[in-house]
C-alpha positions as CSV (number, residue, x, y, z in Angstrom):
1,M,-0.2,0.1,-0.1
2,S,1.5,3.3,-1.0
3,F,1.6,6.4,1.3
4,Y,-1.0,8.2,-0.8
5,H,-3.6,5.3,-0.6
6,A,-2.9,5.1,3.1
7,A,-3.6,9.0,3.4
8,A,-6.6,8.7,1.3
9,N,-8.1,5.9,3.9
10,T,-7.0,8.1,6.9
11,T,-8.5,11.2,5.5
12,L,-11.8,8.9,4.8
13,F,-11.6,7.8,8.5
14,A,-11.2,11.4,9.8
15,H,-14.3,12.0,7.5
16,V,-16.6,9.3,8.9
17,F,-15.3,10.4,12.5
18,Y,-16.3,14.2,11.8
19,I,-19.7,13.0,10.5
20,A,-20.1,10.5,13.3
21,F,-19.6,13.3,16.3
22,V,-22.0,15.5,14.5
23,V,-24.8,13.0,14.1
24,F,-24.2,11.2,17.5
25,G,-23.5,14.6,19.2
26,L,-27.0,15.6,18.3
27,I,-28.5,12.4,19.3
28,L,-26.8,12.4,22.6
29,T,-27.6,16.0,23.3
30,W,-31.4,15.3,22.8
31,L,-31.1,12.0,25.0
32,G,-29.3,14.0,27.6
33,I,-32.3,16.6,27.5
34,V,-34.5,13.8,28.0
35,F,-32.4,12.0,30.8
36,R,-31.3,15.2,32.5
37,W,-27.4,14.6,31.6
38,Q,-25.6,17.2,32.9
39,W,-22.5,16.5,30.6
40,I,-24.3,17.7,27.7
41,R,-24.1,21.2,28.9
42,N,-20.3,21.1,28.8
43,R,-19.5,24.3,26.9
44,W,-16.7,22.8,24.9
45,F,-18.7,19.8,23.5
46,R,-21.5,22.1,22.6
47,G,-19.3,24.6,21.0
48,V,-17.1,22.2,19.2
49,H,-20.3,20.3,17.9
50,L,-22.1,23.6,16.8
51,T,-19.2,24.9,14.9
52,M,-18.6,21.3,13.2
53,I,-22.4,21.4,11.8
54,A,-22.0,25.3,11.1
55,I,-19.2,24.5,8.7
56,V,-21.1,22.0,6.9
57,V,-24.2,24.3,6.6
58,F,-22.1,27.1,5.4
59,E,-20.0,24.7,2.7
60,A,-23.7,23.6,1.4
61,W,-25.2,27.0,1.0
62,V,-22.1,28.6,-0.7
63,G,-21.5,25.3,-2.8
64,I,-18.0,24.2,-1.3
65,V,-17.4,20.8,-1.7
66,C,-16.0,19.4,1.5
67,P,-12.3,19.9,1.9
68,L,-12.1,16.2,3.0
69,T,-13.5,14.9,0.1
70,T,-11.4,16.8,-1.9
71,L,-8.3,15.9,-0.1
72,E,-9.2,12.1,0.1
73,N,-9.8,12.2,-4.0
74,W,-6.5,14.2,-4.2
75,F,-4.5,11.3,-2.4
76,R,-6.5,8.6,-4.5
77,K,-5.5,10.4,-7.7
78,K,-2.0,10.5,-6.4
79,S,-2.0,6.8,-5.6
80,G,-3.5,5.9,-9.1
81,Q,-6.7,5.0,-7.9
82,S,-9.8,5.9,-9.8
83,V,-12.3,3.8,-7.6
84,Y,-12.1,1.9,-4.2
85,D,-10.5,-1.4,-5.1
86,G,-9.5,-3.9,-2.3
87,D,-10.1,-2.0,0.9
88,F,-13.3,-3.6,2.2
89,I,-13.5,-1.1,5.0
90,A,-12.6,1.9,2.7
91,I,-15.6,0.9,0.5
92,W,-17.8,0.6,3.3
93,L,-17.4,3.8,4.9
94,H,-17.4,5.5,1.6
95,D,-20.9,4.2,0.5
96,I,-22.1,5.2,4.0
97,I,-21.2,8.9,3.5
98,F,-21.4,9.3,0.1
99,F,-24.5,8.7,-1.9
100,D,-26.3,10.1,-5.1
101,A,-28.9,12.8,-4.5
102,A,-29.6,16.5,-5.9
103,P,-27.6,19.0,-4.1
104,W,-30.6,20.9,-2.4
105,V,-31.4,17.7,-0.8
106,F,-28.0,17.8,1.1
107,T,-28.5,21.5,1.5
108,C,-32.0,21.0,3.1
109,G,-30.6,18.2,5.2
110,Y,-27.7,19.9,6.6
111,T,-29.5,23.0,7.3
112,L,-32.4,21.3,9.1
113,F,-29.8,19.4,11.0
114,G,-27.8,22.4,11.8
115,L,-31.2,23.9,13.1
116,G,-31.8,21.0,15.3
117,V,-28.5,21.7,16.9
118,L,-29.2,25.2,17.2
119,A,-32.7,24.2,19.0
120,T,-30.6,22.2,21.6
121,L,-29.1,25.6,22.6
122,W,-32.5,26.8,23.7
123,F,-33.7,23.2,25.2
124,A,-30.4,22.7,27.2
125,P,-28.2,25.9,27.2
126,P,-24.4,24.9,27.7
127,N,-22.7,26.1,30.8
128,W,-20.6,28.8,29.0
129,R,-19.2,30.0,32.6
130,S,-16.7,27.4,34.1
131,K,-17.6,26.8,37.9
132,I,-14.0,28.3,39.0
133,H,-15.0,31.5,37.2
134,T,-18.6,31.4,39.0
135,N,-17.2,30.8,42.1
136,Q,-14.7,33.6,41.8
137,V,-17.4,36.0,40.7
138,L,-20.0,34.8,43.3
139,G,-17.7,33.9,46.1
140,Q,-16.9,30.3,47.2
141,N,-20.2,29.5,48.4
142,G,-21.9,30.7,45.3
143,L,-24.0,33.6,47.1
144,G,-21.4,36.5,47.3
145,S,-19.3,37.5,50.0
């Protein structure tokens, strides 16, 4: 296996993990709302999650091809590949995240998904302030001094 072939597969795995974080992040956030899990209010988790879907929605509306897709295709071309040949997992992962549909279908889907993420900010707002910062502002017992 060439360096470029391995790099293409690594890029594909990174793409799948990106998608999985966005999709499962929303599912876990909604479950967290129902089951009152406090960890879903983590500001870093929510901020990264919102940023990731915002990038996807922006790319869809502007018509930008995902940079991970472009990079993977470049690596595949450099390795002499035109299609997936021989790597079962790469074929399987590629088929999961890429399918044929009109561009408006993807734009609508990404936009609705992004709105779902935004809705979670209203239903379960993240804790934007850390406990340390809050204790410094309010005093150690949280009531002021």
